[in-house]
C-alpha positions as CSV (number, residue, x, y, z in Angstrom):
1,M,226.2,241.1,96.3
2,R,225.9,241.8,100.0
3,F,222.2,240.8,100.0
4,A,222.6,237.7,97.8
5,G,223.5,235.6,100.8
6,L,220.5,236.8,102.7
7,G,218.2,235.5,100.0
8,T,220.1,232.2,100.1
9,T,219.7,232.0,103.9
10,L,215.9,232.7,103.7
11,A,215.5,230.1,100.9
12,A,217.6,227.5,102.7
13,S,215.6,227.9,105.9
14,I,212.3,227.5,104.2
15,G,213.6,224.6,102.2
16,L,215.0,222.8,105.2
17,G,211.8,223.4,107.2
18,A,209.7,221.9,104.3
19,I,212.0,218.9,103.8
20,G,212.0,218.2,107.5
21,G,208.2,218.4,107.6
22,R,207.8,216.2,104.6
23,K,210.0,213.5,106.3
24,L,207.8,213.7,109.4
25,D,204.7,213.5,107.3
26,E,206.0,210.3,105.7
27,Y,207.1,208.9,108.9
28,F,203.7,209.4,110.6
29,A,201.9,208.5,107.3
30,L,199.8,211.6,107.4
31,E,197.3,212.0,104.5
32,K,197.5,215.8,104.5
33,P,200.9,217.6,104.5
34,L,200.3,219.5,107.7
35,V,203.8,219.0,109.2
36,T,205.3,220.2,105.8
37,A,203.3,223.3,105.9
38,A,204.2,224.0,109.5
39,G,207.8,223.2,108.8
40,A,207.9,225.7,105.9
41,L,206.3,228.4,108.0
42,L,208.7,227.8,110.9
43,G,211.5,228.0,108.3
44,L,210.1,231.3,107.0
45,A,210.0,232.7,110.5
46,I,213.5,231.6,111.3
47,G,214.9,232.8,108.0
48,M,213.2,236.2,108.3
49,W,214.6,236.5,111.8
50,S,218.1,235.9,110.6
51,V,217.7,238.2,107.6
52,L,216.5,241.0,109.8
53,R,219.2,240.5,112.4
54,N,221.8,240.6,109.6
55,I,220.4,243.7,108.1
56,K,220.3,245.6,111.4
57,S,224.0,244.7,112.0
58,M,225.1,246.2,108.7
């Protein structure tokens, strides 16, 4: 149960990055979803950093 929250944190970080990137892609009317991909990768990096930080503190 302790690690269920970590998975949710990781999923939320990736999801928020992708949603934010998609909004920016729509705002700038980009043909390819480049900002969506970058946002998802940034969310992955932030989520992994958060998960690893929490695991080390346990």
